[in-house]
mmJSON file of the N, C-alpha and C atoms, coordinates in Angstrom:
{"data_MODEL":{"atom_site":{
"group_PDB":["ATOM","ATOM","ATOM","ATOM","ATOM","ATOM","ATOM","ATOM","ATOM","ATOM","ATOM","ATOM","ATOM","ATOM","ATOM","ATOM","ATOM","ATOM","ATOM","ATOM","ATOM","ATOM","ATOM","ATOM","ATOM","ATOM","ATOM","ATOM","ATOM","ATOM","ATOM","ATOM","ATOM","ATOM","ATOM","ATOM","ATOM","ATOM","ATOM","ATOM","ATOM","ATOM","ATOM","ATOM","ATOM","ATOM","ATOM","ATOM","ATOM","ATOM","ATOM","ATOM","ATOM","ATOM","ATOM","ATOM","ATOM","ATOM","ATOM","ATOM","ATOM","ATOM","ATOM","ATOM","ATOM","ATOM","ATOM","ATOM","ATOM","ATOM","ATOM","ATOM","ATOM","ATOM","ATOM","ATOM","ATOM","ATOM","ATOM","ATOM","ATOM","ATOM","ATOM","ATOM","ATOM","ATOM","ATOM","ATOM","ATOM","ATOM","ATOM","ATOM","ATOM","ATOM","ATOM","ATOM","ATOM","ATOM","ATOM","ATOM","ATOM","ATOM","ATOM","ATOM","ATOM","ATOM","ATOM","ATOM","ATOM","ATOM","ATOM","ATOM","ATOM","ATOM","ATOM","ATOM","ATOM","ATOM","ATOM","ATOM","ATOM","ATOM","ATOM","ATOM","ATOM","ATOM","ATOM","ATOM","ATOM","ATOM","ATOM","ATOM","ATOM","ATOM","ATOM","ATOM","ATOM","ATOM","ATOM","ATOM","ATOM","ATOM","ATOM","ATOM","ATOM","ATOM","ATOM","ATOM","ATOM","ATOM","ATOM","ATOM","ATOM","ATOM","ATOM","ATOM","ATOM","ATOM","ATOM","ATOM","ATOM","ATOM","ATOM","ATOM","ATOM","ATOM","ATOM","ATOM","ATOM","ATOM","ATOM","ATOM","ATOM","ATOM","ATOM","ATOM","ATOM","ATOM","ATOM","ATOM","ATOM","ATOM","ATOM","ATOM","ATOM","ATOM","ATOM","ATOM","ATOM","ATOM","ATOM","ATOM","ATOM","ATOM","ATOM"],
"id":[1,2,3,4,5,6,7,8,9,10,11,12,13,14,15,16,17,18,19,20,21,22,23,24,25,26,27,28,29,30,31,32,33,34,35,36,37,38,39,40,41,42,43,44,45,46,47,48,49,50,51,52,53,54,55,56,57,58,59,60,61,62,63,64,65,66,67,68,69,70,71,72,73,74,75,76,77,78,79,80,81,82,83,84,85,86,87,88,89,90,91,92,93,94,95,96,97,98,99,100,101,102,103,104,105,106,107,108,109,110,111,112,113,114,115,116,117,118,119,120,121,122,123,124,125,126,127,128,129,130,131,132,133,134,135,136,137,138,139,140,141,142,143,144,145,146,147,148,149,150,151,152,153,154,155,156,157,158,159,160,161,162,163,164,165,166,167,168,169,170,171,172,173,174,175,176,177,178,179,180,181,182,183,184,185,186,187,188,189,190,191,192,193,194,195],
"type_symbol":["N","C","C","N","C","C","N","C","C","N","C","C","N","C","C","N","C","C","N","C","C","N","C","C","N","C","C","N","C","C","N","C","C","N","C","C","N","C","C","N","C","C","N","C","C","N","C","C","N","C","C","N","C","C","N","C","C","N","C","C","N","C","C","N","C","C","N","C","C","N","C","C","N","C","C","N","C","C","N","C","C","N","C","C","N","C","C","N","C","C","N","C","C","N","C","C","N","C","C","N","C","C","N","C","C","N","C","C","N","C","C","N","C","C","N","C","C","N","C","C","N","C","C","N","C","C","N","C","C","N","C","C","N","C","C","N","C","C","N","C","C","N","C","C","N","C","C","N","C","C","N","C","C","N","C","C","N","C","C","N","C","C","N","C","C","N","C","C","N","C","C","N","C","C","N","C","C","N","C","C","N","C","C","N","C","C","N","C","C","N","C","C","N","C","C"],
"label_atom_id":["N","CA","C","N","CA","C","N","CA","C","N","CA","C","N","CA","C","N","CA","C","N","CA","C","N","CA","C","N","CA","C","N","CA","C","N","CA","C","N","CA","C","N","CA","C","N","CA","C","N","CA","C","N","CA","C","N","CA","C","N","CA","C","N","CA","C","N","CA","C","N","CA","C","N","CA","C","N","CA","C","N","CA","C","N","CA","C","N","CA","C","N","CA","C","N","CA","C","N","CA","C","N","CA","C","N","CA","C","N","CA","C","N","CA","C","N","CA","C","N","CA","C","N","CA","C","N","CA","C","N","CA","C","N","CA","C","N","CA","C","N","CA","C","N","CA","C","N","CA","C","N","CA","C","N","CA","C","N","CA","C","N","CA","C","N","CA","C","N","CA","C","N","CA","C","N","CA","C","N","CA","C","N","CA","C","N","CA","C","N","CA","C","N","CA","C","N","CA","C","N","CA","C","N","CA","C","N","CA","C","N","CA","C","N","CA","C","N","CA","C","N","CA","C","N","CA","C"],
"label_alt_id":[null,null,null,null,null,null,null,null,null,null,null,null,null,null,null,null,null,null,null,null,null,null,null,null,null,null,null,null,null,null,null,null,null,null,null,null,null,null,null,null,null,null,null,null,null,null,null,null,null,null,null,null,null,null,null,null,null,null,null,null,null,null,null,null,null,null,null,null,null,null,null,null,null,null,null,null,null,null,null,null,null,null,null,null,null,null,null,null,null,null,null,null,null,null,null,null,null,null,null,null,null,null,null,null,null,null,null,null,null,null,null,null,null,null,null,null,null,null,null,null,null,null,null,null,null,null,null,null,null,null,null,null,null,null,null,null,null,null,null,null,null,null,null,null,null,null,null,null,null,null,null,null,null,null,null,null,null,null,null,null,null,null,null,null,null,null,null,null,null,null,null,null,null,null,null,null,null,null,null,null,null,null,null,null,null,null,null,null,null,null,null,null,null,null,null],
"label_comp_id":["MET","MET","MET","ALA","ALA","ALA","THR","THR","THR","THR","THR","THR","ILE","ILE","ILE","GLN","GLN","GLN","ILE","ILE","ILE","GLN","GLN","GLN","ASN","ASN","ASN","GLU","GLU","GLU","THR","THR","THR","ARG","ARG","ARG","ASP","ASP","ASP","LYS","LYS","LYS","LEU","LEU","LEU","LYS","LYS","LYS","MET","MET","MET","PHE","PHE","PHE","GLY","GLY","GLY","HIS","HIS","HIS","LYS","LYS","LYS","GLY","GLY","GLY","GLU","GLU","GLU","SER","SER","SER","TYR","TYR","TYR","ASP","ASP","ASP","ASP","ASP","ASP","LEU","LEU","LEU","LEU","LEU","LEU","ASP","ASP","ASP","ARG","ARG","ARG","LEU","LEU","LEU","MET","MET","MET","ASN","ASN","ASN","TYR","TYR","TYR","CYS","CYS","CYS","GLU","GLU","GLU","GLU","GLU","GLU","LEU","LEU","LEU","ASN","ASN","ASN","ILE","ILE","ILE","GLU","GLU","GLU","GLU","GLU","GLU","ILE","ILE","ILE","ILE","ILE","ILE","GLU","GLU","GLU","ARG","ARG","ARG","ARG","ARG","ARG","TRP","TRP","TRP","LYS","LYS","LYS","LYS","LYS","LYS","LEU","LEU","LEU","GLN","GLN","GLN","THR","THR","THR","GLU","GLU","GLU","LYS","LYS","LYS","ASP","ASP","ASP","LYS","LYS","LYS","TYR","TYR","TYR","ILE","ILE","ILE","SER","SER","SER","LEU","LEU","LEU","ASP","ASP","ASP","GLU","GLU","GLU","ILE","ILE","ILE"],
"label_asym_id":["A","A","A","A","A","A","A","A","A","A","A","A","A","A","A","A","A","A","A","A","A","A","A","A","A","A","A","A","A","A","A","A","A","A","A","A","A","A","A","A","A","A","A","A","A","A","A","A","A","A","A","A","A","A","A","A","A","A","A","A","A","A","A","A","A","A","A","A","A","A","A","A","A","A","A","A","A","A","A","A","A","A","A","A","A","A","A","A","A","A","A","A","A","A","A","A","A","A","A","A","A","A","A","A","A","A","A","A","A","A","A","A","A","A","A","A","A","A","A","A","A","A","A","A","A","A","A","A","A","A","A","A","A","A","A","A","A","A","A","A","A","A","A","A","A","A","A","A","A","A","A","A","A","A","A","A","A","A","A","A","A","A","A","A","A","A","A","A","A","A","A","A","A","A","A","A","A","A","A","A","A","A","A","A","A","A","A","A","A","A","A","A","A","A","A"],
"label_entity_id":["1","1","1","1","1","1","1","1","1","1","1","1","1","1","1","1","1","1","1","1","1","1","1","1","1","1","1","1","1","1","1","1","1","1","1","1","1","1","1","1","1","1","1","1","1","1","1","1","1","1","1","1","1","1","1","1","1","1","1","1","1","1","1","1","1","1","1","1","1","1","1","1","1","1","1","1","1","1","1","1","1","1","1","1","1","1","1","1","1","1","1","1","1","1","1","1","1","1","1","1","1","1","1","1","1","1","1","1","1","1","1","1","1","1","1","1","1","1","1","1","1","1","1","1","1","1","1","1","1","1","1","1","1","1","1","1","1","1","1","1","1","1","1","1","1","1","1","1","1","1","1","1","1","1","1","1","1","1","1","1","1","1","1","1","1","1","1","1","1","1","1","1","1","1","1","1","1","1","1","1","1","1","1","1","1","1","1","1","1","1","1","1","1","1","1"],
"label_seq_id":[1,1,1,2,2,2,3,3,3,4,4,4,5,5,5,6,6,6,7,7,7,8,8,8,9,9,9,10,10,10,11,11,11,12,12,12,13,13,13,14,14,14,15,15,15,16,16,16,17,17,17,18,18,18,19,19,19,20,20,20,21,21,21,22,22,22,23,23,23,24,24,24,25,25,25,26,26,26,27,27,27,28,28,28,29,29,29,30,30,30,31,31,31,32,32,32,33,33,33,34,34,34,35,35,35,36,36,36,37,37,37,38,38,38,39,39,39,40,40,40,41,41,41,42,42,42,43,43,43,44,44,44,45,45,45,46,46,46,47,47,47,48,48,48,49,49,49,50,50,50,51,51,51,52,52,52,53,53,53,54,54,54,55,55,55,56,56,56,57,57,57,58,58,58,59,59,59,60,60,60,61,61,61,62,62,62,63,63,63,64,64,64,65,65,65],
"pdbx_PDB_ins_code":[null,null,null,null,null,null,null,null,null,null,null,null,null,null,null,null,null,null,null,null,null,null,null,null,null,null,null,null,null,null,null,null,null,null,null,null,null,null,null,null,null,null,null,null,null,null,null,null,null,null,null,null,null,null,null,null,null,null,null,null,null,null,null,null,null,null,null,null,null,null,null,null,null,null,null,null,null,null,null,null,null,null,null,null,null,null,null,null,null,null,null,null,null,null,null,null,null,null,null,null,null,null,null,null,null,null,null,null,null,null,null,null,null,null,null,null,null,null,null,null,null,null,null,null,null,null,null,null,null,null,null,null,null,null,null,null,null,null,null,null,null,null,null,null,null,null,null,null,null,null,null,null,null,null,null,null,null,null,null,null,null,null,null,null,null,null,null,null,null,null,null,null,null,null,null,null,null,null,null,null,null,null,null,null,null,null,null,null,null,null,null,null,null,null,null],
"Cartn_x":[4.876,4.014,3.181,1.909,1.002,0.733,0.475,0.124,-1.044,-1.705,-2.846,-2.439,-2.794,-2.568,-3.923,-4.06,-5.314,-5.194,-6.137,-6.195,-7.652,-7.84,-9.195,-9.796,-11.109,-11.807,-11.429,-11.251,-10.882,-9.528,-8.591,-7.266,-7.358,-8.143,-8.338,-8.934,-9.926,-10.554,-9.567,-8.686,-7.663,-6.685,-6.311,-5.407,-6.018,-7.305,-7.982,-7.893,-7.859,-7.785,-6.457,-5.414,-4.098,-3.872,-4.745,-4.547,-5.009,-4.491,-4.906,-5.805,-6.622,-7.544,-6.764,-7.172,-6.537,-5.264,-4.832,-3.601,-3.883,-3.039,-3.213,-2.712,-3.153,-2.654,-1.144,-0.622,0.822,1.543,1.029,1.635,1.519,0.357,0.122,1.075,1.166,2.051,3.506,3.899,5.267,5.569,4.619,4.806,4.905,4.036,4.069,5.357,5.828,7.076,8.262,8.29,9.367,9.35,8.156,8.027,8.566,8.221,8.7,10.217,10.77,12.228,12.9,12.302,12.862,12.795,11.728,11.577,12.557,12.998,13.865,13.18,12.072,11.205,11.955,12.844,13.562,14.35,14.952,15.727,14.811,13.661,12.704,12.213,11.879,11.403,12.488,13.711,14.821,15.025,14.972,15.132,14.009,12.778,11.639,11.739,12.177,12.332,13.38,14.509,15.553,15.057,14.296,13.75,12.782,11.931,11.003,11.743,12.817,13.583,14.241,14.699,15.344,14.329,13.087,12.073,11.071,11.193,10.165,10.023,11.061,10.953,10.16,9.874,9.101,7.589,7.195,5.783,5.296,4.052,3.444,2.473,2.602,1.721,0.29,-0.672,-2.077,-2.428,-1.723,-1.95,-1.56,-0.668,-0.176,-1.07,-2.001,-2.851,-3.985],
"Cartn_y":[-13.36,-14.343,-13.674,-13.811,-13.22,-14.207,-13.681,-14.507,-13.851,-14.592,-14.075,-13.905,-12.772,-12.549,-12.284,-12.705,-12.5,-11.269,-10.363,-9.186,-8.976,-8.307,-8.02,-6.926,-6.9,-5.9,-4.476,-4.258,-2.92,-2.487,-3.426,-3.126,-2.805,-3.602,-3.354,-1.969,-1.591,-0.28,0.85,0.661,1.672,1.789,0.653,0.669,1.444,1.25,1.929,3.45,3.941,5.39,5.96,5.129,5.586,5.39,4.634,4.297,5.387,5.312,6.202,5.415,6.11,5.449,4.558,3.313,2.367,1.73,2.098,1.551,0.188,-0.777,-2.108,-2.091,-3.092,-3.2,-3.374,-4.107,-4.312,-2.981,-2.168,-0.856,0.032,-0.013,0.808,0.421,-0.865,-1.319,-1.02,-1.189,-0.881,0.6,1.451,2.898,3.27,2.693,3.003,2.522,1.335,0.822,1.681,2.112,2.992,4.31,4.841,6.097,5.934,4.831,4.592,4.442,3.788,3.646,5.004,5.861,7.195,8.01,7.835,8.591,8.151,6.921,6.335,6.438,5.759,5.807,5.547,4.591,4.268,5.467,6.193,7.367,8.445,8.637,9.636,9.266,7.993,7.538,7.724,7.392,7.529,8.987,9.896,11.325,11.814,11.413,11.84,11.283,10.035,9.417,10.168,10.487,11.226,12.594,13.255,14.563,14.444,13.434,13.226,12.968,12.196,11.894,13.135,14.036,15.249,16.264,16.186,17.161,16.627,15.382,14.795,15.487,16.122,16.812,18.115,18.56,19.791,19.536,18.278,17.953,17.633,17.95,17.682,16.517,15.55,14.403,14.833,14.22,14.541,14.212,13.258,12.913,14.052,14.916,16.015,17.257,17.247,18.432,18.423],
"Cartn_z":[-28.902,-28.297,-27.214,-27.306,-26.327,-25.213,-24.039,-22.9,-22.186,-21.366,-20.617,-19.165,-18.594,-17.168,-16.526,-15.298,-14.59,-13.709,-13.876,-13.013,-12.611,-11.516,-11.065,-11.928,-11.997,-12.798,-12.39,-11.088,-10.603,-11.162,-11.208,-11.748,-13.231,-13.963,-15.39,-15.62,-14.794,-14.946,-14.682,-13.698,-13.418,-14.586,-15.154,-16.3,-17.463,-17.671,-18.771,-18.634,-17.408,-17.187,-17.701,-17.726,-18.162,-19.654,-20.289,-21.691,-22.638,-23.859,-24.941,-25.888,-26.606,-27.533,-28.508,-28.597,-29.508,-28.979,-27.798,-27.225,-26.595,-26.871,-26.278,-24.833,-24.077,-22.707,-22.694,-23.66,-23.741,-23.929,-24.858,-25.096,-23.859,-23.232,-22.034,-20.916,-20.636,-19.565,-19.871,-21.118,-21.521,-21.316,-21.713,-21.554,-20.071,-19.235,-17.805,-17.146,-17.545,-16.971,-17.388,-18.642,-19.098,-18.342,-18.117,-17.384,-15.963,-15.311,-13.95,-13.914,-14.902,-14.965,-15.111,-15.925,-16.119,-14.839,-14.095,-12.849,-11.778,-11.889,-10.872,-9.507,-9.393,-8.223,-6.924,-6.919,-5.687,-5.176,-6.078,-5.679,-5.099,-5.717,-5.227,-3.833,-3.637,-2.329,-1.284,-1.626,-0.68,-0.276,-1.258,-0.938,-0.033,-0.326,0.492,1.903,2.021,3.335,4.164,3.542,4.251,4.689,3.82,4.16,5.33,5.318,6.428,7.729,7.645,8.85,9.442,8.583,9.096,9.617,9.123,9.517,10.536,10.944,11.789,13.146,13.639,14.925,14.82,13.606,13.399,13.491,13.448,13.439,14.85,15.106,16.402,16.244,17.121,17.087,17.405,16.781,17.053,18.496,19.088,20.499,21.43,20.985,21.814,21.752,20.842,20.666,21.64],
"occupancy":[1.0,1.0,1.0,1.0,1.0,1.0,1.0,1.0,1.0,1.0,1.0,1.0,1.0,1.0,1.0,1.0,1.0,1.0,1.0,1.0,1.0,1.0,1.0,1.0,1.0,1.0,1.0,1.0,1.0,1.0,1.0,1.0,1.0,1.0,1.0,1.0,1.0,1.0,1.0,1.0,1.0,1.0,1.0,1.0,1.0,1.0,1.0,1.0,1.0,1.0,1.0,1.0,1.0,1.0,1.0,1.0,1.0,1.0,1.0,1.0,1.0,1.0,1.0,1.0,1.0,1.0,1.0,1.0,1.0,1.0,1.0,1.0,1.0,1.0,1.0,1.0,1.0,1.0,1.0,1.0,1.0,1.0,1.0,1.0,1.0,1.0,1.0,1.0,1.0,1.0,1.0,1.0,1.0,1.0,1.0,1.0,1.0,1.0,1.0,1.0,1.0,1.0,1.0,1.0,1.0,1.0,1.0,1.0,1.0,1.0,1.0,1.0,1.0,1.0,1.0,1.0,1.0,1.0,1.0,1.0,1.0,1.0,1.0,1.0,1.0,1.0,1.0,1.0,1.0,1.0,1.0,1.0,1.0,1.0,1.0,1.0,1.0,1.0,1.0,1.0,1.0,1.0,1.0,1.0,1.0,1.0,1.0,1.0,1.0,1.0,1.0,1.0,1.0,1.0,1.0,1.0,1.0,1.0,1.0,1.0,1.0,1.0,1.0,1.0,1.0,1.0,1.0,1.0,1.0,1.0,1.0,1.0,1.0,1.0,1.0,1.0,1.0,1.0,1.0,1.0,1.0,1.0,1.0,1.0,1.0,1.0,1.0,1.0,1.0,1.0,1.0,1.0,1.0,1.0,1.0],
"B_iso_or_equiv":[0.0,0.0,0.0,0.0,0.0,0.0,0.0,0.0,0.0,0.0,0.0,0.0,0.0,0.0,0.0,0.0,0.0,0.0,0.0,0.0,0.0,0.0,0.0,0.0,0.0,0.0,0.0,0.0,0.0,0.0,0.0,0.0,0.0,0.0,0.0,0.0,0.0,0.0,0.0,0.0,0.0,0.0,0.0,0.0,0.0,0.0,0.0,0.0,0.0,0.0,0.0,0.0,0.0,0.0,0.0,0.0,0.0,0.0,0.0,0.0,0.0,0.0,0.0,0.0,0.0,0.0,0.0,0.0,0.0,0.0,0.0,0.0,0.0,0.0,0.0,0.0,0.0,0.0,0.0,0.0,0.0,0.0,0.0,0.0,0.0,0.0,0.0,0.0,0.0,0.0,0.0,0.0,0.0,0.0,0.0,0.0,0.0,0.0,0.0,0.0,0.0,0.0,0.0,0.0,0.0,0.0,0.0,0.0,0.0,0.0,0.0,0.0,0.0,0.0,0.0,0.0,0.0,0.0,0.0,0.0,0.0,0.0,0.0,0.0,0.0,0.0,0.0,0.0,0.0,0.0,0.0,0.0,0.0,0.0,0.0,0.0,0.0,0.0,0.0,0.0,0.0,0.0,0.0,0.0,0.0,0.0,0.0,0.0,0.0,0.0,0.0,0.0,0.0,0.0,0.0,0.0,0.0,0.0,0.0,0.0,0.0,0.0,0.0,0.0,0.0,0.0,0.0,0.0,0.0,0.0,0.0,0.0,0.0,0.0,0.0,0.0,0.0,0.0,0.0,0.0,0.0,0.0,0.0,0.0,0.0,0.0,0.0,0.0,0.0,0.0,0.0,0.0,0.0,0.0,0.0],
"pdbx_formal_charge":[null,null,null,null,null,null,null,null,null,null,null,null,null,null,null,null,null,null,null,null,null,null,null,null,null,null,null,null,null,null,null,null,null,null,null,null,null,null,null,null,null,null,null,null,null,null,null,null,null,null,null,null,null,null,null,null,null,null,null,null,null,null,null,null,null,null,null,null,null,null,null,null,null,null,null,null,null,null,null,null,null,null,null,null,null,null,null,null,null,null,null,null,null,null,null,null,null,null,null,null,null,null,null,null,null,null,null,null,null,null,null,null,null,null,null,null,null,null,null,null,null,null,null,null,null,null,null,null,null,null,null,null,null,null,null,null,null,null,null,null,null,null,null,null,null,null,null,null,null,null,null,null,null,null,null,null,null,null,null,null,null,null,null,null,null,null,null,null,null,null,null,null,null,null,null,null,null,null,null,null,null,null,null,null,null,null,null,null,null,null,null,null,null,null,null],
"auth_seq_id":[1,1,1,2,2,2,3,3,3,4,4,4,5,5,5,6,6,6,7,7,7,8,8,8,9,9,9,10,10,10,11,11,11,12,12,12,13,13,13,14,14,14,15,15,15,16,16,16,17,17,17,18,18,18,19,19,19,20,20,20,21,21,21,22,22,22,23,23,23,24,24,24,25,25,25,26,26,26,27,27,27,28,28,28,29,29,29,30,30,30,31,31,31,32,32,32,33,33,33,34,34,34,35,35,35,36,36,36,37,37,37,38,38,38,39,39,39,40,40,40,41,41,41,42,42,42,43,43,43,44,44,44,45,45,45,46,46,46,47,47,47,48,48,48,49,49,49,50,50,50,51,51,51,52,52,52,53,53,53,54,54,54,55,55,55,56,56,56,57,57,57,58,58,58,59,59,59,60,60,60,61,61,61,62,62,62,63,63,63,64,64,64,65,65,65],
"auth_comp_id":["MET","MET","MET","ALA","ALA","ALA","THR","THR","THR","THR","THR","THR","ILE","ILE","ILE","GLN","GLN","GLN","ILE","ILE","ILE","GLN","GLN","GLN","ASN","ASN","ASN","GLU","GLU","GLU","THR","THR","THR","ARG","ARG","ARG","ASP","ASP","ASP","LYS","LYS","LYS","LEU","LEU","LEU","LYS","LYS","LYS","MET","MET","MET","PHE","PHE","PHE","GLY","GLY","GLY","HIS","HIS","HIS","LYS","LYS","LYS","GLY","GLY","GLY","GLU","GLU","GLU","SER","SER","SER","TYR","TYR","TYR","ASP","ASP","ASP","ASP","ASP","ASP","LEU","LEU","LEU","LEU","LEU","LEU","ASP","ASP","ASP","ARG","ARG","ARG","LEU","LEU","LEU","MET","MET","MET","ASN","ASN","ASN","TYR","TYR","TYR","CYS","CYS","CYS","GLU","GLU","GLU","GLU","GLU","GLU","LEU","LEU","LEU","ASN","ASN","ASN","ILE","ILE","ILE","GLU","GLU","GLU","GLU","GLU","GLU","ILE","ILE","ILE","ILE","ILE","ILE","GLU","GLU","GLU","ARG","ARG","ARG","ARG","ARG","ARG","TRP","TRP","TRP","LYS","LYS","LYS","LYS","LYS","LYS","LEU","LEU","LEU","GLN","GLN","GLN","THR","THR","THR","GLU","GLU","GLU","LYS","LYS","LYS","ASP","ASP","ASP","LYS","LYS","LYS","TYR","TYR","TYR","ILE","ILE","ILE","SER","SER","SER","LEU","LEU","LEU","ASP","ASP","ASP","GLU","GLU","GLU","ILE","ILE","ILE"],
"auth_asym_id":["A","A","A","A","A","A","A","A","A","A","A","A","A","A","A","A","A","A","A","A","A","A","A","A","A","A","A","A","A","A","A","A","A","A","A","A","A","A","A","A","A","A","A","A","A","A","A","A","A","A","A","A","A","A","A","A","A","A","A","A","A","A","A","A","A","A","A","A","A","A","A","A","A","A","A","A","A","A","A","A","A","A","A","A","A","A","A","A","A","A","A","A","A","A","A","A","A","A","A","A","A","A","A","A","A","A","A","A","A","A","A","A","A","A","A","A","A","A","A","A","A","A","A","A","A","A","A","A","A","A","A","A","A","A","A","A","A","A","A","A","A","A","A","A","A","A","A","A","A","A","A","A","A","A","A","A","A","A","A","A","A","A","A","A","A","A","A","A","A","A","A","A","A","A","A","A","A","A","A","A","A","A","A","A","A","A","A","A","A","A","A","A","A","A","A"],
"auth_atom_id":["N","CA","C","N","CA","C","N","CA","C","N","CA","C","N","CA","C","N","CA","C","N","CA","C","N","CA","C","N","CA","C","N","CA","C","N","CA","C","N","CA","C","N","CA","C","N","CA","C","N","CA","C","N","CA","C","N","CA","C","N","CA","C","N","CA","C","N","CA","C","N","CA","C","N","CA","C","N","CA","C","N","CA","C","N","CA","C","N","CA","C","N","CA","C","N","CA","C","N","CA","C","N","CA","C","N","CA","C","N","CA","C","N","CA","C","N","CA","C","N","CA","C","N","CA","C","N","CA","C","N","CA","C","N","CA","C","N","CA","C","N","CA","C","N","CA","C","N","CA","C","N","CA","C","N","CA","C","N","CA","C","N","CA","C","N","CA","C","N","CA","C","N","CA","C","N","CA","C","N","CA","C","N","CA","C","N","CA","C","N","CA","C","N","CA","C","N","CA","C","N","CA","C","N","CA","C","N","CA","C","N","CA","C","N","CA","C","N","CA","C","N","CA","C","N","CA","C"],
"pdbx_PDB_model_num":[1,1,1,1,1,1,1,1,1,1,1,1,1,1,1,1,1,1,1,1,1,1,1,1,1,1,1,1,1,1,1,1,1,1,1,1,1,1,1,1,1,1,1,1,1,1,1,1,1,1,1,1,1,1,1,1,1,1,1,1,1,1,1,1,1,1,1,1,1,1,1,1,1,1,1,1,1,1,1,1,1,1,1,1,1,1,1,1,1,1,1,1,1,1,1,1,1,1,1,1,1,1,1,1,1,1,1,1,1,1,1,1,1,1,1,1,1,1,1,1,1,1,1,1,1,1,1,1,1,1,1,1,1,1,1,1,1,1,1,1,1,1,1,1,1,1,1,1,1,1,1,1,1,1,1,1,1,1,1,1,1,1,1,1,1,1,1,1,1,1,1,1,1,1,1,1,1,1,1,1,1,1,1,1,1,1,1,1,1,1,1,1,1,1,1]
}}}
């Protein structure tokens, strides 16, 4: 069963950049969601956040320059 979703033209244009010739939006979105699940985005973000927290004292604020 197909349904209609409303998206802005800019979003549609961005989606088109990720699509392959002849690929439906449904196929494209399914492929992108599967890819994100495989990446386990939450885990990646958590690791990067922890790394930033441990290294934040190494950075100099632009206000201090």
